[in-house]
N, CA, C and O atoms as a GROMACS GRO file, in nm:
protein
  436
    1MET      N    1 -12.894 -14.089 -12.907
    1MET     CA    2 -12.815 -13.988 -12.842
    1MET      C    3 -12.888 -13.941 -12.717
    1MET      O    4 -13.008 -13.916 -12.719
    2ASP      N    5 -12.815 -13.929 -12.611
    2ASP     CA    6 -12.868 -13.880 -12.484
    2ASP      C    7 -12.893 -13.729 -12.494
    2ASP      O    8 -12.814 -13.657 -12.555
    3THR      N    9 -13.002 -13.681 -12.434
    3THR     CA   10 -13.036 -13.539 -12.440
    3THR      C   11 -12.926 -13.451 -12.383
    3THR      O   12 -12.902 -13.343 -12.436
    4LYS      N   13 -12.860 -13.495 -12.278
    4LYS     CA   14 -12.751 -13.416 -12.219
    4LYS      C   15 -12.635 -13.403 -12.316
    4LYS      O   16 -12.574 -13.297 -12.325
    5GLU      N   17 -12.604 -13.511 -12.389
    5GLU     CA   18 -12.497 -13.506 -12.490
    5GLU      C   19 -12.533 -13.411 -12.603
    5GLU      O   20 -12.450 -13.334 -12.649
    6ILE      N   21 -12.658 -13.417 -12.646
    6ILE     CA   22 -12.702 -13.333 -12.756
    6ILE      C   23 -12.686 -13.186 -12.720
    6ILE      O   24 -12.632 -13.109 -12.799
    7SER      N   25 -12.732 -13.146 -12.604
    7SER     CA   26 -12.729 -13.005 -12.568
    7SER      C   27 -12.588 -12.952 -12.548
    7SER      O   28 -12.564 -12.832 -12.566
    8LYS      N   29 -12.494 -13.037 -12.511
    8LYS     CA   30 -12.357 -12.992 -12.487
    8LYS      C   31 -12.269 -12.998 -12.611
    8LYS      O   32 -12.177 -12.918 -12.625
    9LYS      N   33 -12.297 -13.091 -12.701
    9LYS     CA   34 -12.205 -13.116 -12.812
    9LYS      C   35 -12.258 -13.076 -12.949
    9LYS      O   36 -12.179 -13.062 -13.043
   10THR      N   37 -12.388 -13.057 -12.962
   10THR     CA   38 -12.445 -13.030 -13.093
   10THR      C   39 -12.547 -12.917 -13.089
   10THR      O   40 -12.598 -12.880 -12.984
   11VAL      N   41 -12.574 -12.864 -13.208
   11VAL     CA   42 -12.680 -12.766 -13.226
   11VAL      C   43 -12.760 -12.806 -13.349
   11VAL      O   44 -12.709 -12.874 -13.438
   12LEU      N   45 -12.886 -12.764 -13.353
   12LEU     CA   46 -12.969 -12.788 -13.470
   12LEU      C   47 -12.975 -12.657 -13.549
   12LEU      O   48 -13.008 -12.552 -13.495
   13VAL      N   49 -12.942 -12.665 -13.677
   13VAL     CA   50 -12.939 -12.547 -13.763
   13VAL      C   51 -13.023 -12.578 -13.887
   13VAL      O   52 -13.018 -12.688 -13.942
   14VAL      N   53 -13.101 -12.478 -13.930
   14VAL     CA   54 -13.186 -12.495 -14.048
   14VAL      C   55 -13.146 -12.394 -14.154
   14VAL      O   56 -13.136 -12.274 -14.127
   15GLY      N   57 -13.123 -12.443 -14.276
   15GLY     CA   58 -13.096 -12.358 -14.390
   15GLY      C   59 -13.214 -12.365 -14.485
   15GLY      O   60 -13.265 -12.473 -14.513
   16ARG      N   61 -13.257 -12.249 -14.535
   16ARG     CA   62 -13.373 -12.245 -14.625
   16ARG      C   63 -13.340 -12.168 -14.752
   16ARG      O   64 -13.249 -12.086 -14.756
   17SER      N   65 -13.418 -12.197 -14.855
   17SER     CA   66 -13.407 -12.122 -14.981
   17SER      C   67 -13.537 -12.137 -15.059
   17SER      O   68 -13.619 -12.224 -15.030
   18LYS      N   69 -13.555 -12.050 -15.158
   18LYS     CA   70 -13.672 -12.060 -15.245
   18LYS      C   71 -13.650 -12.172 -15.346
   18LYS      O   72 -13.537 -12.202 -15.384
   19LEU      N   73 -13.760 -12.231 -15.387
   19LEU     CA   74 -13.754 -12.337 -15.489
   19LEU      C   75 -13.792 -12.281 -15.625
   19LEU      O   76 -13.877 -12.192 -15.634
   20PRO      N   77 -13.730 -12.332 -15.731
   20PRO     CA   78 -13.770 -12.290 -15.865
   20PRO      C   79 -13.902 -12.356 -15.904
   20PRO      O   80 -13.940 -12.459 -15.848
   21GLU      N   81 -13.971 -12.297 -15.998
   21GLU     CA   82 -14.092 -12.358 -16.052
   21GLU      C   83 -14.055 -12.486 -16.126
   21GLU      O   84 -13.947 -12.496 -16.185
   22GLY      N   85 -14.145 -12.583 -16.124
   22GLY     CA   86 -14.126 -12.704 -16.203
   22GLY      C   87 -14.056 -12.820 -16.134
   22GLY      O   88 -14.043 -12.927 -16.193
   23VAL      N   89 -14.009 -12.801 -16.009
   23VAL     CA   90 -13.950 -12.915 -15.938
   23VAL      C   91 -14.058 -12.983 -15.856
   23VAL      O   92 -14.150 -12.917 -15.806
   24ALA      N   93 -14.047 -13.114 -15.841
   24ALA     CA   94 -14.151 -13.194 -15.776
   24ALA      C   95 -14.184 -13.147 -15.635
   24ALA      O   96 -14.301 -13.144 -15.596
   25VAL      N   97 -14.084 -13.110 -15.558
   25VAL     CA   98 -14.105 -13.072 -15.419
   25VAL      C   99 -14.185 -12.943 -15.407
   25VAL      O  100 -14.244 -12.917 -15.302
   26LYS      N  101 -14.189 -12.861 -15.511
   26LYS     CA  102 -14.262 -12.733 -15.511
   26LYS      C  103 -14.412 -12.756 -15.490
   26LYS      O  104 -14.482 -12.667 -15.442
   27LYS      N  105 -14.460 -12.873 -15.527
   27LYS     CA  106 -14.602 -12.905 -15.507
   27LYS      C  107 -14.636 -12.922 -15.359
   27LYS      O  108 -14.752 -12.907 -15.319
   28THR      N  109 -14.535 -12.953 -15.278
   28THR     CA  110 -14.556 -12.975 -15.135
   28THR      C  111 -14.508 -12.858 -15.051
   28THR      O  112 -14.573 -12.820 -14.954
   29PHE      N  113 -14.394 -12.801 -15.087
   29PHE     CA  114 -14.331 -12.695 -15.008
   29PHE      C  115 -14.302 -12.572 -15.094
   29PHE      O  116 -14.271 -12.585 -15.212
   30ASP      N  117 -14.311 -12.454 -15.034
   30ASP     CA  118 -14.272 -12.332 -15.104
   30ASP      C  119 -14.121 -12.309 -15.098
   30ASP      O  120 -14.063 -12.247 -15.187
   31HIS      N  121 -14.060 -12.360 -14.992
   31HIS     CA  122 -13.917 -12.342 -14.971
   31HIS      C  123 -13.848 -12.478 -14.956
   31HIS      O  124 -13.910 -12.576 -14.916
   32PHE      N  125 -13.722 -12.479 -14.989
   32PHE     CA  126 -13.637 -12.596 -14.965
   32PHE      C  127 -13.571 -12.577 -14.829
   32PHE      O  128 -13.533 -12.466 -14.794
   33ALA      N  129 -13.558 -12.684 -14.754
   33ALA     CA  130 -13.494 -12.674 -14.623
   33ALA      C  131 -13.395 -12.788 -14.602
   33ALA      O  132 -13.417 -12.901 -14.644
   34LEU      N  133 -13.285 -12.754 -14.536
   34LEU     CA  134 -13.189 -12.850 -14.485
   34LEU      C  135 -13.192 -12.835 -14.333
   34LEU      O  136 -13.169 -12.726 -14.281
   35VAL      N  137 -13.218 -12.943 -14.264
   35VAL     CA  138 -13.222 -12.942 -14.118
   35VAL      C  139 -13.105 -13.029 -14.071
   35VAL      O  140 -13.102 -13.149 -14.098
   36ALA      N  141 -13.010 -12.967 -14.001
   36ALA     CA  142 -12.887 -13.039 -13.966
   36ALA      C  143 -12.860 -13.034 -13.816
   36ALA      O  144 -12.877 -12.931 -13.751
   37ILE      N  145 -12.818 -13.148 -13.763
   37ILE     CA  146 -12.761 -13.153 -13.629
   37ILE      C  147 -12.610 -13.148 -13.651
   37ILE      O  148 -12.553 -13.229 -13.724
   38VAL      N  149 -12.548 -13.049 -13.586
   38VAL     CA  150 -12.409 -13.015 -13.616
   38VAL      C  151 -12.327 -13.013 -13.488
   38VAL      O  152 -12.372 -12.963 -13.385
   39ASP      N  153 -12.206 -13.067 -13.495
   39ASP     CA  154 -12.111 -13.056 -13.384
   39ASP      C  155 -12.088 -12.908 -13.357
   39ASP      O  156 -12.050 -12.833 -13.447
   40SER      N  157 -12.112 -12.865 -13.234
   40SER     CA  158 -12.110 -12.723 -13.204
   40SER      C  159 -11.971 -12.661 -13.207
   40SER      O  160 -11.959 -12.538 -13.212
   41THR      N  161 -11.865 -12.740 -13.204
   41THR     CA  162 -11.729 -12.688 -13.208
   41THR      C  163 -11.674 -12.682 -13.350
   41THR      O  164 -11.622 -12.578 -13.391
   42TYR      N  165 -11.686 -12.790 -13.423
   42TYR     CA  166 -11.621 -12.801 -13.554
   42TYR      C  167 -11.717 -12.786 -13.672
   42TYR      O  168 -11.673 -12.781 -13.787
   43GLY      N  169 -11.846 -12.778 -13.645
   43GLY     CA  170 -11.943 -12.760 -13.752
   43GLY      C  171 -11.970 -12.883 -13.836
   43GLY      O  172 -12.031 -12.873 -13.942
   44VAL      N  173 -11.924 -12.999 -13.790
   44VAL     CA  174 -11.942 -13.123 -13.867
   44VAL      C  175 -12.088 -13.168 -13.860
   44VAL      O  176 -12.147 -13.176 -13.752
   45ILE      N  177 -12.144 -13.197 -13.975
   45ILE     CA  178 -12.282 -13.244 -13.983
   45ILE      C  179 -12.287 -13.388 -13.936
   45ILE      O  180 -12.228 -13.477 -13.997
   46VAL      N  181 -12.359 -13.412 -13.825
   46VAL     CA  182 -12.370 -13.548 -13.772
   46VAL      C  183 -12.502 -13.613 -13.810
   46VAL      O  184 -12.515 -13.736 -13.808
   47LYS      N  185 -12.601 -13.531 -13.846
   47LYS     CA  186 -12.729 -13.582 -13.895
   47LYS      C  187 -12.793 -13.471 -13.978
   47LYS      O  188 -12.782 -13.354 -13.942
   48ILE      N  189 -12.859 -13.508 -14.086
   48ILE     CA  190 -12.919 -13.406 -14.172
   48ILE      C  191 -13.042 -13.463 -14.242
   48ILE      O  192 -13.047 -13.582 -14.276
   49ASP      N  193 -13.139 -13.377 -14.263
   49ASP     CA  194 -13.258 -13.415 -14.338
   49ASP      C  195 -13.292 -13.301 -14.434
   49ASP      O  196 -13.242 -13.189 -14.419
   50THR      N  197 -13.375 -13.329 -14.530
   50THR     CA  198 -13.406 -13.234 -14.635
   50THR      C  199 -13.551 -13.249 -14.680
   50THR      O  200 -13.614 -13.351 -14.656
   51THR      N  201 -13.602 -13.145 -14.743
   51THR     CA  202 -13.739 -13.150 -14.792
   51THR      C  203 -13.750 -13.192 -14.939
   51THR      O  204 -13.853 -13.168 -15.002
   52LEU      N  205 -13.646 -13.254 -14.994
   52LEU     CA  206 -13.656 -13.304 -15.132
   52LEU      C  207 -13.771 -13.403 -15.143
   52LEU      O  208 -13.804 -13.471 -15.045
   53ALA      N  209 -13.832 -13.412 -15.259
   53ALA     CA  210 -13.955 -13.489 -15.276
   53ALA      C  211 -13.938 -13.641 -15.272
   53ALA      O  212 -14.024 -13.711 -15.219
   54THR      N  213 -13.829 -13.692 -15.327
   54THR     CA  214 -13.816 -13.838 -15.335
   54THR      C  215 -13.716 -13.890 -15.232
   54THR      O  216 -13.619 -13.823 -15.196
   55GLU      N  217 -13.742 -14.010 -15.188
   55GLU     CA  218 -13.654 -14.073 -15.090
   55GLU      C  219 -13.512 -14.090 -15.145
   55GLU      O  220 -13.414 -14.069 -15.073
   56VAL      N  221 -13.501 -14.128 -15.270
   56VAL     CA  222 -13.370 -14.148 -15.332
   56VAL      C  223 -13.290 -14.017 -15.329
   56VAL      O  224 -13.173 -14.017 -15.292
   57ALA      N  225 -13.353 -13.907 -15.367
   57ALA     CA  226 -13.285 -13.778 -15.368
   57ALA      C  227 -13.246 -13.735 -15.227
   57ALA      O  228 -13.135 -13.685 -15.206
   58ARG      N  229 -13.336 -13.755 -15.131
   58ARG     CA  230 -13.305 -13.719 -14.992
   58ARG      C  231 -13.187 -13.800 -14.941
   58ARG      O  232 -13.094 -13.744 -14.882
   59GLU      N  233 -13.189 -13.930 -14.962
   59GLU     CA  234 -13.080 -14.017 -14.916
   59GLU      C  235 -12.948 -13.980 -14.981
   59GLU      O  236 -12.844 -13.979 -14.916
   60TYR      N  237 -12.951 -13.950 -15.110
   60TYR     CA  238 -12.828 -13.916 -15.182
   60TYR      C  239 -12.770 -13.785 -15.127
   60TYR      O  240 -12.650 -13.776 -15.104
   61LEU      N  241 -12.855 -13.686 -15.107
   61LEU     CA  242 -12.808 -13.558 -15.054
   61LEU      C  243 -12.752 -13.574 -14.913
   61LEU      O  244 -12.650 -13.514 -14.880
   62VAL      N  245 -12.818 -13.654 -14.831
   62VAL     CA  246 -12.768 -13.682 -14.696
   62VAL      C  247 -12.628 -13.742 -14.703
   62VAL      O  248 -12.538 -13.700 -14.630
   63GLU      N  249 -12.609 -13.839 -14.792
   63GLU     CA  250 -12.477 -13.902 -14.806
   63GLU      C  251 -12.371 -13.803 -14.853
   63GLU      O  252 -12.256 -13.811 -14.811
   64LEU      N  253 -12.410 -13.709 -14.939
   64LEU     CA  254 -12.315 -13.609 -14.988
   64LEU      C  255 -12.269 -13.514 -14.877
   64LEU      O  256 -12.153 -13.472 -14.875
   65LEU      N  257 -12.358 -13.481 -14.785
   65LEU     CA  258 -12.329 -13.378 -14.686
   65LEU      C  259 -12.287 -13.430 -14.549
   65LEU      O  260 -12.219 -13.359 -14.475
   66LEU      N  261 -12.326 -13.550 -14.515
   66LEU     CA  262 -12.294 -13.607 -14.384
   66LEU      C  263 -12.143 -13.612 -14.362
   66LEU      O  264 -12.068 -13.659 -14.447
   67GLY      N  265 -12.100 -13.562 -14.247
   67GLY     CA  266 -11.958 -13.564 -14.212
   67GLY      C  267 -11.880 -13.442 -14.258
   67GLY      O  268 -11.765 -13.425 -14.220
   68CYS      N  269 -11.942 -13.358 -14.340
   68CYS     CA  270 -11.876 -13.235 -14.385
   68CYS      C  271 -11.894 -13.126 -14.279
   68CYS      O  272 -11.983 -13.134 -14.194
   69SER      N  273 -11.808 -13.026 -14.285
   69SER     CA  274 -11.814 -12.917 -14.188
   69SER      C  275 -11.877 -12.792 -14.248
   69SER      O  276 -11.849 -12.755 -14.362
   70LEU      N  277 -11.963 -12.727 -14.169
   70LEU     CA  278 -12.022 -12.601 -14.211
   70LEU      C  279 -11.920 -12.489 -14.210
   70LEU      O  280 -11.948 -12.379 -14.258
   71LEU      N  281 -11.802 -12.515 -14.155
   71LEU     CA  282 -11.694 -12.417 -14.158
   71LEU      C  283 -11.629 -12.412 -14.296
   71LEU      O  284 -11.551 -12.321 -14.325
   72ASN      N  285 -11.662 -12.510 -14.380
   72ASN     CA  286 -11.606 -12.516 -14.515
   72ASN      C  287 -11.719 -12.522 -14.617
   72ASN      O  288 -11.739 -12.624 -14.684
   73GLY      N  289 -11.793 -12.412 -14.627
   73GLY     CA  290 -11.907 -12.406 -14.717
   73GLY      C  291 -11.871 -12.430 -14.862
   73GLY      O  292 -11.951 -12.483 -14.939
   74GLU      N  293 -11.750 -12.390 -14.901
   74GLU     CA  294 -11.706 -12.410 -15.040
   74GLU      C  295 -11.700 -12.558 -15.075
   74GLU      O  296 -11.736 -12.597 -15.186
   75GLU      N  297 -11.654 -12.641 -14.982
   75GLU     CA  298 -11.649 -12.785 -15.008
   75GLU      C  299 -11.790 -12.841 -15.026
   75GLU      O  300 -11.813 -12.926 -15.112
   76LEU      N  301 -11.884 -12.795 -14.944
   76LEU     CA  302 -12.022 -12.842 -14.956
   76LEU      C  303 -12.081 -12.803 -15.091
   76LEU      O  304 -12.145 -12.885 -15.158
   77GLU      N  305 -12.060 -12.679 -15.132
   77GLU     CA  306 -12.108 -12.634 -15.263
   77GLU      C  307 -12.044 -12.714 -15.376
   77GLU      O  308 -12.111 -12.752 -15.472
   78GLU      N  309 -11.915 -12.738 -15.364
   78GLU     CA  310 -11.842 -12.815 -15.466
   78GLU      C  311 -11.900 -12.955 -15.479
   78GLU      O  312 -11.914 -13.006 -15.590
   79ARG      N  313 -11.932 -13.018 -15.367
   79ARG     CA  314 -11.991 -13.152 -15.371
   79ARG      C  315 -12.123 -13.151 -15.447
   79ARG      O  316 -12.150 -13.241 -15.527
   80ILE      N  317 -12.205 -13.050 -15.422
   80ILE     CA  318 -12.334 -13.041 -15.492
   80ILE      C  319 -12.309 -13.018 -15.641
   80ILE      O  320 -12.370 -13.084 -15.725
   81ASN      N  321 -12.221 -12.926 -15.674
   81ASN     CA  322 -12.192 -12.898 -15.815
   81ASN      C  323 -12.135 -13.019 -15.888
   81ASN      O  324 -12.163 -13.039 -16.006
   82ASP      N  325 -12.055 -13.100 -15.819
   82ASP     CA  326 -11.991 -13.215 -15.882
   82ASP      C  327 -12.082 -13.338 -15.893
   82ASP      O  328 -12.066 -13.419 -15.984
   83PHE      N  329 -12.177 -13.353 -15.800
   83PHE     CA  330 -12.250 -13.480 -15.793
   83PHE      C  331 -12.402 -13.471 -15.800
   83PHE      O  332 -12.467 -13.574 -15.815
   84TYR      N  333 -12.460 -13.353 -15.789
   84TYR     CA  334 -12.606 -13.341 -15.787
   84TYR      C  335 -12.652 -13.269 -15.914
   84TYR      O  336 -12.609 -13.156 -15.940
   85PHE      N  337 -12.738 -13.333 -15.991
   85PHE     CA  338 -12.782 -13.275 -16.117
   85PHE      C  339 -12.934 -13.271 -16.128
   85PHE      O  340 -12.991 -13.293 -16.235
   86GLY      N  341 -13.000 -13.243 -16.015
   86GLY     CA  342 -13.145 -13.230 -16.013
   86GLY      C  343 -13.188 -13.084 -16.028
   86GLY      O  344 -13.105 -12.993 -16.023
   87GLY      N  345 -13.317 -13.063 -16.045
   87GLY     CA  346 -13.372 -12.931 -16.067
   87GLY      C  347 -13.360 -12.836 -15.948
   87GLY      O  348 -13.367 -12.715 -15.965
   88ALA      N  349 -13.340 -12.890 -15.830
   88ALA     CA  350 -13.331 -12.807 -15.709
   88ALA      C  351 -13.187 -12.770 -15.673
   88ALA      O  352 -13.162 -12.719 -15.564
   89LYS      N  353 -13.092 -12.795 -15.764
   89LYS     CA  354 -12.950 -12.773 -15.736
   89LYS      C  355 -12.921 -12.634 -15.679
   89LYS      O  356 -12.855 -12.622 -15.575
   90ASN      N  357 -12.968 -12.530 -15.745
   90ASN     CA  358 -12.940 -12.394 -15.698
   90ASN      C  359 -13.006 -12.367 -15.562
   90ASN      O  360 -12.950 -12.294 -15.479
   91SER      N  361 -13.122 -12.424 -15.539
   91SER     CA  362 -13.190 -12.410 -15.410
   91SER      C  363 -13.111 -12.480 -15.300
   91SER      O  364 -13.102 -12.429 -15.188
   92ILE      N  365 -13.054 -12.594 -15.331
   92ILE     CA  366 -12.972 -12.667 -15.234
   92ILE      C  367 -12.849 -12.584 -15.198
   92ILE      O  368 -12.814 -12.571 -15.081
   93ILE      N  369 -12.783 -12.529 -15.298
   93ILE     CA  370 -12.664 -12.446 -15.273
   93ILE      C  371 -12.700 -12.324 -15.189
   93ILE      O  372 -12.626 -12.288 -15.097
   94ALA      N  373 -12.812 -12.260 -15.220
   94ALA     CA  374 -12.855 -12.143 -15.142
   94ALA      C  375 -12.886 -12.182 -14.998
   94ALA      O  376 -12.855 -12.107 -14.905
   95ALA      N  377 -12.947 -12.298 -14.977
   95ALA     CA  378 -12.978 -12.345 -14.842
   95ALA      C  379 -12.850 -12.379 -14.766
   95ALA      O  380 -12.842 -12.357 -14.645
   96ILE      N  381 -12.750 -12.433 -14.835
   96ILE     CA  382 -12.620 -12.461 -14.773
   96ILE      C  383 -12.556 -12.331 -14.726
   96ILE      O  384 -12.504 -12.323 -14.615
   97LYS      N  385 -12.559 -12.230 -14.811
   97LYS     CA  386 -12.503 -12.099 -14.774
   97LYS      C  387 -12.576 -12.044 -14.651
   97LYS      O  388 -12.512 -11.988 -14.561
   98ASP      N  389 -12.708 -12.059 -14.647
   98ASP     CA  390 -12.786 -12.013 -14.532
   98ASP      C  391 -12.749 -12.091 -14.407
   98ASP      O  392 -12.734 -12.033 -14.299
   99LEU      N  393 -12.734 -12.221 -14.420
   99LEU     CA  394 -12.693 -12.308 -14.309
   99LEU      C  395 -12.557 -12.265 -14.254
   99LEU      O  396 -12.540 -12.252 -14.133
  100CYS      N  397 -12.462 -12.243 -14.342
  100CYS     CA  398 -12.327 -12.201 -14.302
  100CYS      C  399 -12.330 -12.064 -14.234
  100CYS      O  400 -12.262 -12.042 -14.134
  101ARG      N  401 -12.409 -11.973 -14.290
  101ARG     CA  402 -12.420 -11.838 -14.233
  101ARG      C  403 -12.478 -11.844 -14.091
  101ARG      O  404 -12.428 -11.778 -14.000
  102LYS      N  405 -12.583 -11.923 -14.073
  102LYS     CA  406 -12.646 -11.934 -13.941
  102LYS      C  407 -12.551 -11.998 -13.840
  102LYS      O  408 -12.546 -11.957 -13.725
  103PHE      N  409 -12.476 -12.101 -13.884
  103PHE     CA  410 -12.381 -12.164 -13.793
  103PHE      C  411 -12.271 -12.065 -13.753
  103PHE      O  412 -12.230 -12.060 -13.638
  104SER      N  413 -12.225 -11.989 -13.849
  104SER     CA  414 -12.123 -11.887 -13.821
  104SER      C  415 -12.173 -11.785 -13.719
  104SER      O  416 -12.098 -11.744 -13.631
  105GLN      N  417 -12.297 -11.745 -13.732
  105GLN     CA  418 -12.357 -11.651 -13.636
  105GLN      C  419 -12.364 -11.714 -13.496
  105GLN      O  420 -12.341 -11.646 -13.396
  106LEU      N  421 -12.395 -11.842 -13.490
  106LEU     CA  422 -12.398 -11.911 -13.360
  106LEU      C  423 -12.261 -11.912 -13.295
  106LEU      O  424 -12.250 -11.896 -13.174
  107GLN      N  425 -12.159 -11.932 -13.374
  107GLN     CA  426 -12.024 -11.936 -13.320
  107GLN      C  427 -11.977 -11.802 -13.268
  107GLN      O  428 -11.894 -11.795 -13.178
  108GLU      N  429 -12.030 -11.695 -13.324
  108GLU     CA  430 -11.991 -11.561 -13.282
  108GLU      C  431 -12.049 -11.524 -13.147
  108GLU      O  432 -12.000 -11.431 -13.082
  109LYS      N  433 -12.153 -11.594 -13.103
  109LYS     CA  434 -12.216 -11.564 -12.974
  109LYS      C  435 -12.131 -11.607 -12.858
  109LYS      O  436 -12.170 -11.589 -12.743
   0.00000   0.00000   0.00000
């Protein structure tokens, strides 16, 4: 992606949440994070990364969220509830809510 395209069409938004005790990623990070490049008009996630501990979990979560809109946080939460059954589930949902809230604040500016 060209830098000029990025600055005009997308924004980078980070959603964070606390991690529960006993999940693998807690050994590396105190908080869970979702880092998303998002279409600045429609909130569609065009690229996303996460601090989950295993590559398989990170890739699966990316596939679940890629192409979804932060304007529809309920759909994102539903996807996690329907398809993700790891120990960080509640942390992921909380980070999604934070991501959606921050994007909404950006749109209000």
